[in-house]
C-alpha positions in Angstrom: -0.1 0.0 -0.4 2.3 2.5 1.0 4.7 2.2 -2.3 1.3 2.8 -4.0 1.2 5.9 -2.3 4.4 7.0 -3.0 3.7 6.0 -6.7 0.8 8.0 -6.9 2.2 11.1 -5.5 5.5 11.1 -7.5 3.2 10.8 -10.8 1.1 13.9 -9.5 4.2 16.1 -9.4 5.6 15.1 -12.7 2.1 16.0 -13.9 2.1 19.5 -11.8 5.6 20.6 -13.6 4.7 20.9 -17.2 1.3 22.4 -16.8 0.6 25.5 -19.9 -1.0 28.6 -19.5 -4.5 28.7 -20.9 -7.9 28.3 -20.6 -9.2 25.9 -17.4 -12.2 23.3 -17.6 -15.7 24.5 -17.2 -16.3 24.7 -13.5 -19.1 21.5 -13.9 -16.7 19.8 -14.4 -14.6 20.3 -11.3 -17.3 20.8 -9.3 -19.2 17.6 -10.1 -17.2 13.9 -8.8 -18.3 11.9 -11.6 -16.5 14.0 -14.2 -16.3 11.2 -17.0 -20.1 10.8 -17.5 -20.0 14.6 -18.7 -17.0 14.4 -20.9 -16.6 10.2 -22.0 -19.9 9.4 -22.9 -20.0 10.2 -26.7 -22.2 7.6 -28.8 -23.7 6.6 -25.4 -27.1 6.6 -24.5 -27.7 8.7 -21.5 -31.3 9.7 -19.4 -30.9 12.1 -17.0 -33.9 12.5 -14.1 -33.9 16.1 -12.4 -33.9 17.1 -9.0 -37.5 18.3 -9.9 -38.8 14.9 -10.9 -37.0 13.2 -7.8 -39.0 15.7 -5.3 -42.2 14.0 -6.5 -41.2 10.4 -6.5 -42.8 8.4 -3.2 -40.5 5.6 -1.7 -37.4 4.6 -2.7 -35.2 4.7 -6.3 -37.2 1.7 -7.7 -39.9 4.0 -7.9 -38.4 6.8 -9.5 -37.1 4.6 -12.2 -39.5 2.1 -13.2 -42.2 5.0 -14.8 -39.1 6.7 -15.8 -36.8 4.5 -18.0 -36.9 1.4 -19.8 -35.4 -1.0 -16.8 -37.8 -3.4 -15.6 -37.8 -4.3 -11.6 -38.0 -7.8 -9.8 -39.4 -6.7 -6.6 -40.5 -9.4 -3.7 -43.2 -7.5 -2.9 -43.8 -3.5 -2.4 -41.3 -2.1 -0.4 -39.2 -5.6 -0.4 -36.1 -6.6 -2.0 -35.6 -4.7 -5.5 -33.5 -5.1 -8.8 -32.9 -4.3 -12.1 -33.0 -6.0 -15.3 -31.4 -3.8 -17.9 -31.6 -4.6 -21.4 -32.1 -8.1 -20.1 -28.9 -8.3 -17.8 -29.7 -9.4 -14.1 -29.1 -7.3 -11.1 -25.7 -8.0 -10.4 -24.9 -6.7 -14.0 -26.0 -3.2 -13.3 -23.3 -1.0 -11.7 -24.8 1.6 -9.4 -22.3 4.6 -9.0 -22.4 7.3 -6.3 -20.5 10.3 -6.9 -17.9 8.5 -9.3 -17.3 5.2 -7.2 -19.2 1.8 -7.9 -21.1 0.8 -4.9 -22.5 -2.2 -5.8 -22.2 -4.9 -2.8 -19.0 -7.0 -2.2 -21.2 -9.7 -0.9 -23.2 -10.2 -4.0 -22.5 -8.1 -6.3 -26.2 -6.1 -6.5 -27.6 -2.8 -5.3 -31.1 -3.0 -3.8 -32.8 -0.2 -5.1 -35.1 0.1 -1.9 -32.5 1.4 -0.3 -31.6 4.4 -2.0 -34.2 7.1 -1.5 -33.8 9.8 -4.5 -35.2 12.8 -2.8 -31.4 14.1 -1.4 -29.7 13.4 -4.6 -29.6 16.5 -7.8 -29.9 14.4 -10.5 -29.8 10.6 -11.3 -28.3 9.4 -14.7 -29.1 6.3 -16.5 -26.3 5.2 -18.5 -27.1 2.5 -21.1 -24.8 -0.6 -22.3 -21.5 -1.3 -21.2 -19.2 0.7 -18.6 -16.4 -1.7 -17.4 -13.6 0.6 -19.1 -14.5 3.5 -16.6 -16.7 1.9 -13.6 -15.4 -1.4 -13.6 -17.2 -4.1 -12.7 -20.8 -5.3 -13.2 -21.2 -2.1 -15.2 -22.5 -4.5 -18.5 -26.2 -3.9 -18.7 -26.2 -0.4 -17.8 -25.3 2.1 -14.7 -27.3 4.4 -12.6 -25.4 7.2 -11.3 -26.4 9.3 -8.0 -24.7 12.7 -8.1 -24.7 15.5 -5.5 -23.9 19.0 -7.0 -22.3 21.6 -4.7 -23.3 25.0 -6.1 -20.6 28.1 -5.5 -23.1 30.7 -5.5 -24.5 33.3 -3.1 -27.5 31.8 -2.9 -29.7 29.5 0.3 -32.5 26.8 -0.7 -34.1 24.8 1.3 -36.7 22.1 0.2 -39.1 19.9 2.4 -41.7 17.2 1.4 -43.9 16.0 3.9 -46.0 12.8 2.7 -49.2 10.4 3.8 -50.7 7.5 2.4 -52.3 4.7 2.4 -51.3 1.5 4.8 -50.0 3.9 7.1 -47.6 5.2 4.8 -45.2 7.9 5.9 -42.5 10.0 4.1 -40.0 13.3 5.3 -37.5 14.5 2.6 -35.6 17.9 3.8 -32.8 19.0 1.6 -31.3 22.3 2.2 -28.0 24.1 0.2 -25.9 26.7 0.4 -23.4 28.4 -1.1 -20.8 31.5 -1.9 -17.9 31.8 -4.1 -15.6 29.8 -2.1 -17.8 27.4 0.2 -20.8 25.4 -0.4 -22.6 22.5 1.2 -25.6 20.2 1.1 -27.7 18.4 3.6 -30.1 15.8 2.8 -32.6 14.0 5.3 -34.5 11.6 4.5 -37.0 9.0 5.8 -39.9 6.2 4.7 -41.9 3.9 6.4 -45.5 1.8 6.3 -47.3 -1.1 7.9 -47.3 -1.8 4.2 -50.4 -4.0 5.0 -52.2 -3.9 1.6 -54.9 -5.7 0.4 -54.1 -9.5 -1.8 -56.9 -8.3 -4.3 -59.2 -11.5 -4.9 -58.8 -12.5 -1.8 -59.6 -11.8 2.0 -56.1 -12.0 2.5 -53.5 -9.1 3.5 -49.8 -7.8 3.3 -48.9 -9.0 6.3 -45.5 -9.1 7.8 -44.0 -6.1 5.5 -43.6 -3.4 7.5 -40.3 -1.1 6.8 -38.7 2.0 7.9 -35.6 3.2 5.7 -33.8 6.0 6.8 -31.0 8.1 5.1 -28.2 10.9 5.2 -26.8 12.6 3.0 -23.6 15.5 3.5 -21.7 17.1 1.1 -19.4 20.2 1.6 -17.1 21.8 -0.6 -14.0 24.3 0.1 -12.3 26.6 -2.4 -8.4 26.5 -1.0 -7.3 29.0 -3.7 -8.4 29.6 -7.2 -7.1 26.6 -8.4 -7.4 23.8 -5.9 -10.8 22.7 -4.2 -11.3 20.2 -1.5 -14.8 18.4 -1.4 -16.1 15.6 1.3 -19.2 13.7 0.5 -21.3 11.1 3.2 -24.0 9.3 2.7 -25.8 6.7 5.3 -28.3 4.7 5.1 -30.4 2.7 8.3 -33.0 0.3 7.2 -35.5 -2.2 8.8 -37.6 -4.3 7.2 -39.6 -7.4 7.6 -40.0 -9.4 4.6 -43.8 -10.3 3.6 -44.8 -13.8 2.9 -46.3 -14.9 -0.1 -49.7 -16.6 -1.4 -48.6 -19.8 -0.6 -46.2 -19.2 2.0 -46.4 -16.7 5.2 -43.1 -15.0 6.6 -42.1 -14.0 10.2 -38.8 -12.9 8.8 -36.5 -9.3 9.5 -33.6 -7.8 7.5 -31.6 -5.0 8.7 -28.8 -3.6 6.4 -26.7 -0.4 7.1 -24.3 1.0 4.2 -22.4 4.3 5.0 -19.9 5.6 2.1 -17.6 8.5 2.3 -15.5 10.5 0.2 -12.7 12.6 0.5 -11.5 14.7 -3.3 -9.3 17.1 -3.9 -8.9 18.7 -7.0 -6.5 20.7 -8.9 -7.3 22.6 -12.6 -4.7 24.8 -14.0 -5.1 25.9 -17.4 -5.9 22.9 -19.6 -5.4 20.0 -17.5 -7.5 18.6 -14.1 -6.4 16.7 -11.1 -8.1 14.8 -9.0 -7.4 12.4 -5.6 -10.2 10.4 -4.1 -10.1 8.6 -1.0 -13.3 6.4 -0.1 -14.5 4.1 2.7 -17.5 2.0 1.7 -19.3 -0.2 4.7 -22.1 -2.2 4.4 -23.8 -4.8 7.1 -27.0 -7.0 6.7 -28.1 -9.1 9.9 -31.1 -11.3 8.8 -33.9 -12.9 11.3 -35.5 -15.9 9.8 -37.6 -15.4 12.6 -37.8 -11.5 13.5 -39.2 -12.7 17.2 -35.7 -14.8 18.2 -32.2 -13.6 18.7 -30.9 -15.9 16.2 -29.3 -14.4 13.1 -27.4 -14.2 10.2 -25.2 -11.6 9.9 -22.3 -10.1 6.5 -19.9 -7.2 6.5 -17.9 -5.6 4.0 -15.6 -3.0 4.6 -13.7 -1.1 1.5 -11.2 1.3 1.1 -10.5 3.2 -2.3 -7.8 5.5 -3.6 -7.8 7.1 -7.1 -5.8 9.1 -8.7 -7.7 10.9 -12.1 -5.4 13.3 -14.5 -7.3 15.0 -17.5 -5.6 17.0 -20.4 -7.2 18.7 -22.9 -5.4 19.9 -26.1 -7.3 22.1 -28.8 -10.3 19.1 -29.3 -9.0 16.3 -27.6 -9.5 14.8 -24.0 -7.0 12.5 -22.1 -7.9 11.2 -19.5 -5.7 8.4 -16.9 -7.2 6.9 -13.8 -5.2 4.7 -11.0 -7.1 2.6 -8.8 -6.2 0.8 -5.8 -9.4 -1.3 -3.6 -8.7 -3.1 0.1 -11.4 -4.8 0.5 -12.2 -6.7 3.7 -15.6 -9.3 4.1 -16.7 -11.1 7.0 -19.8 -12.9 8.1 -22.0 -15.9 9.3 -21.4 -18.2 6.1 -18.2 -16.0 4.9 -14.7 -16.4 6.8 -12.9 -13.6 6.7 -11.6 -12.8 3.4 -9.4 -9.7 1.8 -9.3 -8.7 -1.9 -7.0 -6.2 -3.3 -7.5 -4.4 -6.3 -5.4 -2.0 -8.8 -6.7 -0.7 -12.0 -5.2 1.4 -15.1 -7.7 3.2 -17.4 -7.2 5.3 -20.5 -9.9 7.2 -21.6 -9.5 9.4 -25.1 -12.5 11.7 -26.8 -11.4 13.6 -29.9 -14.2 16.2 -31.4 -13.1 16.0 -35.3 -15.5 18.7 -36.0 -18.8 20.4 -34.9 -20.5 17.3 -36.5 -18.4 14.4 -35.3 -17.1 13.5 -32.0 -15.4 9.9 -30.9 -13.8 8.3 -27.9 -11.5 5.2 -27.0 -11.4 3.4 -23.7 -9.0 1.2 -22.5 -8.6 -0.5 -19.2 -6.6 -3.3 -17.1 -7.6 -4.6 -13.5 -5.1 -6.8 -11.0 -6.5 -8.4 -8.6 -5.4 -10.7 -5.8 -8.4 -13.7 -6.0 -8.8 -14.1 -9.7 -7.7 -13.2 -13.0 -9.4 -10.0 -14.7 -9.9 -9.4 -18.5 -8.3 -6.5 -20.6 -11.7 -4.9 -21.8 -12.4 -1.5 -24.1 -14.4 0.8 -25.4 -15.6 2.4 -29.1 -17.9 5.0 -29.5 -19.0 8.2 -31.6 -21.5 10.4 -32.6 -22.4 12.4 -36.0 -24.7 15.2 -36.4 -25.7 14.6 -40.2 -28.1 17.5 -39.9 -29.0 20.2 -37.2 -31.6 17.7 -36.0 -30.2 14.2 -36.6 -27.7 12.7 -35.1 -26.7 9.0 -35.2 -24.3 7.1 -32.2 -22.7 4.2 -32.7 -20.5 2.5 -29.5 -19.0 -1.3 -28.8 -17.4 -2.5 -25.8 -16.3 -5.4 -23.8 -16.9 -5.9 -20.3 -16.3 -7.6 -17.0 -18.1 -8.5 -14.5 -15.5 -10.5 -11.1 -17.1 -13.2 -9.1 -18.4 -11.8 -5.9 -17.5 -12.9 -1.9 -20.8 -15.1 -1.8 -19.9 -16.1 -5.5 -16.0 -17.2 -4.1 -16.3 -18.0 -0.5 -19.6 -18.9 1.2 -18.9 -21.8 3.3 -21.7 -23.9 2.1 -21.5 -24.0 -1.9 -18.8 -21.4 -2.7 -16.7 -22.0 -5.8 -13.2 -20.7 -6.1 -12.5 -21.8 -9.2 -15.2 -19.2 -11.2 -14.2 -17.2 -14.1 -14.8 -13.9 -14.6 -18.4 -12.9 -16.8 -16.8 -11.3 -20.0 -19.7 -9.2 -22.2 -19.2 -7.9 -26.0 -21.7 -5.3 -27.7 -22.7 -3.0 -29.6 -25.1 0.1 -29.8 -26.3 1.9 -32.6 -28.7 5.2 -32.3 -30.5 7.6 -33.7 -31.6 10.5 -32.1 -34.0 13.3 -34.2 -35.3 16.6 -32.4 -37.0 19.6 -34.0 -39.5 22.4 -32.3 -39.9 20.8 -28.4 -40.7 17.3 -30.6 -37.6 14.6 -29.2 -37.5 10.9 -31.5 -35.3 7.9 -29.8 -34.5 5.1 -31.4 -31.3 2.6 -30.1 -30.8 -1.2 -31.4 -28.1 -3.0 -29.3 -27.0 -6.9 -29.3 -24.9 -8.5 -26.3 -23.0 -12.0 -26.1 -21.9 -12.8 -22.2 -19.7 -15.4 -22.1 -19.5 -17.4 -18.5 -22.2 -16.5 -17.0 -22.6 -16.8 -13.2 -25.3 -19.2 -12.2 -26.4 -20.4 -8.7 -27.8 -23.8 -9.0 -28.2 -26.9 -6.7 -25.8 -30.3 -6.6 -28.0 -33.3 -8.5 -26.4 -35.6 -5.6 -26.1 -33.0 -2.0 -28.7 -30.2 -3.0 -27.0 -27.9 -1.8 -26.7 -24.9 -4.2 -23.3 -23.5 -5.7 -22.5 -21.3 -8.5 -20.7 -22.3 -11.7 -19.6 -20.5 -15.1 -22.5 -22.8 -16.7 -23.9 -20.8 -19.7 -23.6 -18.3 -22.2 -26.5 -16.2 -23.3 -27.2 -13.3 -25.4 -29.6 -10.4 -25.6 -31.1 -8.2 -28.5 -33.7 -5.6 -28.8 -34.6 -1.7 -29.5 -35.3 0.9 -27.3 -37.0 3.9 -28.1 -38.7 7.0 -26.9 -40.9 10.2 -28.2 -41.1 13.0 -26.1 -43.5 16.2 -26.7 -43.7 19.6 -25.0 -45.5 22.7 -26.1 -46.5 26.2 -24.1 -49.7 28.1 -25.5 -50.0 31.1 -23.7 -50.8 29.6 -19.6 -51.1 26.3 -21.0 -48.3 23.7 -20.9 -48.6 20.5 -22.2 -45.8 17.9 -22.3 -46.3 13.9 -23.0 -43.3 11.0 -23.1 -43.6 7.8 -24.5 -40.9 5.1 -23.9 -40.7 1.6 -25.3 -38.4 -1.7 -25.2 -38.5 -4.3 -26.7 -35.8 -7.2 -25.6 -34.8 -11.1 -26.2 -32.7 -12.4 -23.5 -32.2 -16.1 -25.0 -30.4 -18.8 -23.1 -28.1 -20.6 -25.7 -28.3 -23.8 -23.5 -32.3 -23.9 -24.1 -33.0 -21.8 -26.4 -35.8 -19.8 -24.2 -35.8 -16.3 -22.6 -34.7 -15.7 -19.5 -36.2 -15.8 -15.8 -38.0 -11.8 -15.0 -37.1 -10.7 -18.0 -40.1 -9.0 -20.0 -39.9 -8.8 -24.2 -42.0 -5.7 -23.9 -42.2 -2.4 -21.6 -44.0 0.5 -22.4 -44.4 3.5 -20.4 -46.4 7.2 -20.6 -46.2 10.2 -19.1 -48.6 12.7 -19.7 -48.5 16.3 -17.8 -50.8 19.5 -18.5 -50.2 22.5 -16.5 -52.3 26.0 -16.1 -51.0 28.7 -14.2 -51.2 27.1 -10.9 -52.9 23.5 -11.4 -51.0 20.5 -12.6 -52.4 16.9 -13.6 -50.4 13.9 -14.6 -50.9 10.8 -15.7 -48.4 7.9 -15.8 -49.0 4.2 -17.1 -46.7 1.3 -17.3 -47.3 -1.6 -19.0 -44.9 -5.3 -18.8 -45.0 -8.3 -20.9 -45.5 -11.7 -19.0 -42.3 -12.6 -17.6 -41.2 -16.3 -17.3 -40.4 -18.0 -14.0 -39.0 -21.1 -14.8 -35.8 -22.3 -17.4 -38.4 -24.4 -19.8 -41.1 -21.3 -20.3 -43.6 -23.6 -18.4 -44.4 -21.5 -15.8 -44.8 -17.5 -16.1 -46.3 -14.3 -14.5 -49.2 -12.8 -16.5 -48.6 -9.3 -18.2 -50.1 -5.9 -16.6 -51.2 -2.5 -17.2 -51.4 -0.2 -14.3 -51.4 3.7 -14.1 -51.1 6.6 -11.3 -52.7 10.6 -11.6 -51.2 13.1 -9.3 -53.1 16.6 -9.1 -51.2 19.8 -7.8 -52.0 23.0 -6.9 -48.9 25.6 -6.0 -49.4 28.6 -3.3 -47.1 31.2 -4.1 -45.6 33.4 -1.1 -47.1 31.3 2.0 -45.3 31.8 4.9 -42.2 32.9 2.5 -42.1 30.0 0.5 -43.8 27.9 -2.5 -46.1 25.0 -1.3 -47.0 22.7 -3.6 -50.3 20.7 -2.4 -50.3 17.2 -4.5 -52.8 14.5 -4.4 -51.7 10.6 -5.7 -53.9 7.7 -6.5 -51.4 4.6 -7.8 -52.8 1.9 -9.5 -56.2 3.7 -10.5 -57.5 0.7 -11.8 -57.2 -1.0 -9.0 -55.3 -3.8 -10.6 -54.7 -6.8 -9.5 -50.6 -7.7 -10.5 -47.1 -9.3 -9.6 -44.1 -8.6 -11.1 -42.5 -11.6 -8.9 -44.4 -14.9 -8.7 -47.1 -15.3 -5.7 -46.3 -11.7 -4.5 -49.0 -9.4 -4.9 -48.2 -5.7 -5.2 -51.2 -3.0 -3.7 -54.3 -2.0 -4.8 -55.7 0.9 -5.4 -54.0 3.9 -3.1 -53.6 6.9 -1.9 -51.3 10.0 -1.5 -51.4 13.7 0.1 -48.1 15.6 0.1 -46.9 18.9 0.9 -44.0 20.3 -0.9 -42.0 23.6 0.2 -39.6 25.4 -1.1 -38.1 28.3 0.0 
């Protein structure tokens, strides 16, 4: 470790010695922690969900993305474990990036999207396709980027959301942002809880043992040490306490607690054509599972990650060069995992070239060295061409990977230390047309996965164990059409998203489990002066629950509507009163077999901005 630090700072010192006098990078590239997303997403489909949309979301990140993206969510009942299927890939093939850092669990390689409260973030970006060259393991189907920005302007903004709804559901969110030309601070508090005892439609039963209580804290502080040096500290903490609800066929009395924290210290130097960053981060995750919540017997798992990163970005005319060095030290332990340690070192090179106003392309290269497995060399090539002022095409291709997790390798009753990393090859072609408030997008993709890791029971012992047993391929299209028009005091907006996905197991020729072939979402908004009304709909085609397609979960169509009224200058703040009706058709539906989702329900919310 000490040798790595010495090498890093020697490299830093060498680069500081040959700066040239010229214009500095845009401030946005300095203030945000995930600067790679700004500069090196040429030819990649990127969808951004803004703060105004996030403030209207109830519950966890699942609800924010379910209606605003093509991602399918496999949710074990409302508020329970939620995992995404991104272009037919699985939860462990979707990377979650927090302020530029991959924060997927070191134990199972996934992120539970109901443990992230999105209201504390300034924006959430959805980056489709492979991103392993920039973000490492797991970024195969796509990546979700959680970003908090610091505003160095003379301002103080406060946002408070209070909500109450069906099933005794309560939410509280408070976010404050203060800034000056040298100092900025953000603080976000989030809480959502519910008895979650909704009725199972078509039966006389309710969702028993489904209570949950989730809490989050996010803090960001930035200080300009000089006109060319900035230091930032970001911290995020989550504490969740959930009962795990049963199914139509089996009751449950289990309970699950999780604690996650992320801390990031970042120093940024920007001078002339060069930006340097040094990041030091500490990530902690812990879960406690009670098979019987009334018992003192439980299982536990923990993981700690220390991360050190050096990032040098240099701009020469229309070319941007970015080199990165990463070091990770990871420790895991638990009831079913003996103490294990993993050390990882990665080297990344990013290149972006603006050839002309019409044509831009990029090249990304990455190699990882890890103590307990062999990691492949990966790459990405991308570009976009603006044929006219209204029409452009994009293209990207990449090789990506996912390393075996601690559970895959070291689980005491079935871990397999002989696993190979998953590798993925993919290509995407996109077309974008914009004109007079209309935007149309069409993307087609193909993904080939090798050495897919899957847990299966032994035919002799019945013990579940992972192995590299099959290859799969996915292909499909994603399209969207959006429209916005203002006529005097009337503002009309609409958005339609459609995704077609084939995800085929080469061994059987069947569609993968829990991957819908069709997903359609629509949003229609109308605003007249102080009154707004919105309608959202979601259609998911059927999904298979067995490898031979003999059993399935039916397709469903659901809709939500929200009516808002804005009060101006109430106690020196703007107040929005919102009434939402979810599942307005009272649809009886499931997205996981035998786990019904909520019937028609209501929510009343007050949003204050002052």
